[in-house]
N, C-alpha and C positions, 0 to 999 in steps of 0.2 A: 467306463474307468472306475477303479475303486477309490473310495474316498480315503483320507488319512485314517489310519488305524483307530485314533482316539475319538474319531467321530467329530470333534471340534463343534461348531455351530450348527452342523448337519443333525445333530441328535436332539432329542427331547424325551420326555418322559412317556410318550405313547408307545405303545407296543408295535412291533412289525405287524403287518397285515395277516401273516401267516400263524401268528402266536395267539391262540385262544385264551381268553380270560378264564382262570380255573374256578371252577364250582368249589373246589376244596383245595387250597393251596398245599395241604398236607399229603394229598392222595397220591399214590404210585401210578402213573400212566401206564396202562396195559401195553406190553411190548417193548418198554424202555428198560425194563429191569429183570435180572436173571430170575429163575423160576422159584428159588427159594427165598427171595428178598421179601420181606413184610415188616409191618409195624408190630413191635412188641407191645406188651401190656403197658410199659411206661411211655409209649409213643415214640421210642427210638427205633430206628431200622435194625432188622435182624437179617443175616445173610447165613444160609447153612447152619441155621440154629444158634448162631453166635451174634451177640449185640455189638453194635459198632463202639460202644463205650468200651466193652472188654478188648475189642481189636485195638483201639487206641491207646488203652492203658498198658497192653502188652508190647504194642509195636510203635505207637506214635503215629504221626501224620507228617507229610503226606504219605499215603499208603495205597496201593492197588490191591483190591480184595477180589480174588478169583473164586466164583462158585464152582467148585470142581464138578458137582453133579449136573449142573446146566452145561458145562463145557463138554462133559462126556455125553450127555444126551444129544446136544447138537452135532457132536462128530458122528455118532451112530445113527442118527436121523438122516444126515446126508448119505452115509455109507448104504443104508438100507434104501433109501429113495432111489439113488442111481442104479443100484443093484436090481431092483424091482422093474424100473423103467426099461432097462436094457437086457433083462432076462431073456426076452424072445430071440435075442441077437447073440453076440459074443461076450456079453457082460460089460461090466463097468468097474473101474477102480477109482477110489477117492484118495488123493494125496492132501494131507494137511500142509497148507503153505506156512512154513515155519517163520517167515519173514513177518507174519502178523504179530506173533509173539512166541518165543522159544526159550525153554529152559529144560534142563534134564528132566525134571519131574513131568513137565507138560509132555515132552517126547515119549516118556513111559506111558501116559494115558493115551496118547495116539495110538501106540503101538498095541496097547491092550484092548483098544476099541476096534482094532482091525483095519485101520487106515495106513496108507503109505505115508511117506514124510517128503516134502519138497523143500529143499535147501538151496540157497543162491551164492553162499560164500563159503570159503574154507572154515571160518569161523563157526557158522551154522552147522557145517559138517562135523567139526569137532564136537560140538554139543550133542549131536546125534549119536556119535560113536561113543562118546563118554557115557551117555544113558543106556548104552547097549542096544540101541535101535538096529534091527537086523538091516544090514547094508543092501541086501536084495530087495529091499522095499523102500529105498531112498533114491530120489531124483536130484542131480545137480543142475542148477540153472546158472545163469550169469552171463553178461555180455562182454566181460573181460576177464575171464578166467586166467589165473596165472598157471605157469607150467607145474608149479608146486601143487596147487590145487587139483589139477587134472590128475597128476600123478597120485596124489593121496586118494582121489576117489576111485581110480582104477585099482589101486592096491587094496582098498577096502572091499571092492566087489560091488559098487552100486548098480542098481537096476538099469540106470540109464544116465548118460550125460546129454543134456539139452544143448546142442550145438547152436550158436547164434550168429556165425558169419563164416563166409567162405574160407577165410584165413584160418579159423579155428579147426576146420577139417583137417588141415595138413598138420597142424601141431599136435591134435589128439592122435592121428595116426602115427606120427613120429614117436610119441611117447609110448603107445600101445607097443610099437614095435621094440623099443628099448626093454620094456617089461615083458615081452613075450606074450602079450595079452591080445584079445580081440574086444575093442571098446564098443560097448552098447551106445549107440547114439540116437537121438531124436532130433530132427531139424525144426527149429523154430522158424516159422514163416510169418512174414508181415502181410496180412490180408487186405490193408487199406480201408478197414472198417472203423468209422468214426464213431466210437462209443460216446453216449450222451452222459459225460462225466467230466470232472475237472481236467483240464488240459494236462497237468503233471501226472495223472494216473490213467489217461488213456494211452494204450500201448500198442495199437494195431495200425495207426494211421502211418503214412509214408515218412513224414519228416520227424523221426525220432530214432534213438539210439538201438532199439531192439530189433532183432530178427533178420531174416533173409527175404528180399522182397519177392513177392509173387508177380507183380505187374512188370518188374524190369526182367524177368525171366531168370533171375538169380536162383530161384528156388529149385527149378527143375535141373539146372546145372549142379546145385549142391547135391541133390540125390544122385545125379551121374557119377559125381566125384566120390561119394561114399561107396556106390556099389562097385567103383573100380578098384577098391581096396579091401577085399574080403578077407585077406590075411591079417588085418589090422582093426577093420571097421565092421560093424553089423548094424544095419539100419533097423532100428525098432519102430520107426513110425514117424509122423509129423506132429508138430506142436503149433498151437495158435492160442494166443491170449488177447483179448480186445481191450481190457482195461479194468477198472475197479468201481465199487459202489454202483453196480448196474441192476436194475429192478425188473427187467423183463427179458424175454428171449429174442427180441427182435434182431439185436446185433449178432447173436449167436447164429440166426438163420443166414445172414449174408456171409459170416465168417465160414460157417460149415459148407456152404455152397462152394465158396471159392477154393477152400482146401480139398474138398472131394473132386473138384475139377482137376486139380493138380495130381490127385491119385489116379484119375483117369488118364491123364497125360503121361505119367510115369508108366502105366500100363501100355499104353499105346506105343510110346517112343523108346521106352528102355525095357519093355518086356518083364517088368517086376511088378508084383502085387504088394501093396502096402495095406496091412490089415490092422493098424493100431493108429488111433488119433488121440491126441490130448488137447481138448478144448478150452483149457485153462479154468479160471475161476472168476473172481470179481464180483460175487454175488453180494448185493447191497444189504444193509442193515438199517433199522430204524435209529436215528440219533435224536430225532425230535418228532413233533406230531406232523412235520412236512413229509415224512418219509413213510412209504408203504411198502415194504419187501414182499417178495412172493414167497411162498412156503417152499421148502426143498422139493416136495413131491410134484408141486405145480412146475417148477424149474425143469426137474428131471423129465417128467412126462412131456413137457413142452419141447425140450431139446431133442429127446428120442424121436418124437414125431418128425421134427425137422430133419434129423439125420436120416431116418429110414426113407423119407420122402425123396430127399435129394439122391441117396443111393439108388432108389427104384429108377429115377429118372436117368441116371447115368450108367444104369446097368451094373452096379457094384453091389457086392456084399456088404451088410452094415458092419463096419470094423469094430474091434474092441475099443472101447473109449475110456478116458481118464479125465479126471476133474480135479480142481485144486482150490477149494474153498479154505480161506484163512480167517478173514475179517468175520465172516458169517458164522463161524464157530467161536472164535475168541472174543469177538467185539462185546456181543451182549452178555457174555458171562462174567464181565469184571466191571467193577465200579471203583472210582478213585474217591477216597475220603480226605477232606482238607479241614484245617482249622481256620476260622474266620479271624482276620487281624483288623487291619484299619478299614473303616467304612467312611466313604466320603459322599456327601450329597452335593455334587458340583452344579452350580447354577450357571447357566449358559446365556442369560438375559431373558426378560420377560417371563413367561411361564415355563420356559424350557429348563430342563436340569436332567442329569444322569445320576443314578447311584451306583458308585464303583465299590464292590465288595473285594478286598484283598485277601488272598489266601497263601498258605505256607508252602506253595509250589508254583507252577506256572508253565510256561513254555519249555522249561527244561524237562518236565514230565509229559507235557502234551502240547507239542508244537503244531499240531494239525490245523488249528484254528488260524495261526499265524501264516502257515505254508499253503493250506488248501481252501482257506476261507470257510472252514468246517463249522457247522452248528451243533452245539451240545445243549442238553438240558441240566438241570440241577435242582436238587431237593434239599430242604432242611431235614438232616439226619438224625440229630441228638435229641430231638423233642419235637412235639406237635405245638402249633401256635393258632390262637384264635384272632390274630391280627389280620387286617385286610392285606391282600397281596399287592406287591409293588414291584415294577419292573426293574431288575438290577442288570449289572454287567459284572461278571466275575473275572478278576485279573489276578496275575501272579506277583511275584516279588522282585521280578527281574528289571534291569534298566533298560526297558524298552517300552515304547508306548503301544506296540503291537503285541505285548505280552497279555493276550486275552485268552481266557480258558472257555467261557460262556459268554456269547455277545449279548444276548437278550433272553431273559427268563423271569418269570414271577417267583419271588420269595416273600415271607412275610415281612410286613413292615417293621416288627419289632426285632429283626435280625441284630445280633450283638456280637461284640468281639467275644471269641472263646467258643461260639457255637460250632458244630460240626455240620458241614454240608457234604453232599455226595454227587459226584457226577457220573451218570451211568454211561454205558458202553464204550469204556475206555480199555477194552482188553486187546485191540488191534492197533498197531502203529502208534502207540503212546508210549509205552516203556521201550519198545523197539527203537524208536526215534529219539528217546531221551538223551540229554546231554549234561555236561558239567557247566553250562554257560553261568558266568558270574561266579564261578567255583562253587556251585550249589550241588551238594552230594546227590546222587540219585535215590529216589524214594524205595522203600521196602516193597517186595510183592509177597502177599500171603495167599493161600488157599483155605477155604472153609468148607468144612462137610461134616454132618452129623454132630454138631456142636463142638467140633475140634478145629483149632487154627494150626496150620503148617506153614513154616517159612519156606517160600520157593527162592526168593532172593533177598538177602539181608540188606538193609539200608546202608549205603555207602557213608563213610565217616571222613573227616578232614585227614586223617592218616592215609586213607586210600588216595585222596586227592594228592597229597604231598609225596606219595611212594614213587610217583614217576618223574618228580622234579629233580633232575640230576644235580641242581646246584645246592 
């Protein structure tokens, strides 16, 4: 059972067992920071050749800073790793999962790096189309697509609609008939795999909202229904996604085996060959020193070996495959800069105490700590310090005891109001899950590259908040 978010008397000044005491509290931990992040001559962090002081002077805080070169490099590395691993077979496609973070400029980066784009709502599709992203490289997901979303996707000419239920097959067919089109569909199947991740981001076990069950026999029936409608539906293949923040290929082995068995059943009972699979994404990233993510090449080679082995055993040709990394591309490319406000050394009785460091943001720009019990790291960004490290908890400005950004990390003991601190690996599911809780405007998002700052999303204002108020 989780303790109360504030920690109460269960907390003290001892670091959690997984958190190492830093030899240098100013050092950037390898793997946590984007590739162009470094300390400048004045001790302040620089990203993309731009000092954090310049970023803050031009944009203010809180602000998410995207390292464009890092984002592009991660995207192309996944593209190349999976292409190479599946080159002996029918190849592989990589779709960037836009739900991690999407805006028009990011969509253009993804297009320029040769990836497809996975969207899961009409709003994400609208961003992609506004960016000029080629519709034939877009996939639309969603467990509850509206008729309007389905129609818009078909009119745009997306590469595939990932159908999530038996009922949706009928609706897509009807809308395609109205448009005089043949809808390219991929069936999302639930494999029953229990991914070793947080309950809320494990997506292939039976008791959840996504997909068409394999174990109940619904998946084979779904294939049959699609094949019965060749005038309106074209079966593009099968889709499986086992969850997020996954560090090894073990779960993919079980999922691939079960999906490929369905391919064999379809061939045997329906006389149809399925030659395309999407095995999802969910590849993990390093949020702190507890995490050891695998390199894209290791993931790609491991999954290719698994798929080839299962196909040999079932007498199948290795299908064309697709993957959907989002967090693994966007997450490590971004950091969030905050300005320190109130600092409280809260004594809890005896020697026990906790240092609370409040910042000008919080759960409105990063709800993952509250929602998923996520762990983050943090670093003094505007200067270096010779002070001893002390364990702190970074919290936001919202009226919630669970408004925690970083649960436990070392910062210099001389931290003071007005200091800049930076939280790394905030590119995925931070701005995407942001809110206006307590009527706090959403932060700005900027990209940096080669000494230049580009605004991707401007900071919201109070006028923005009031614009929707009909009163």
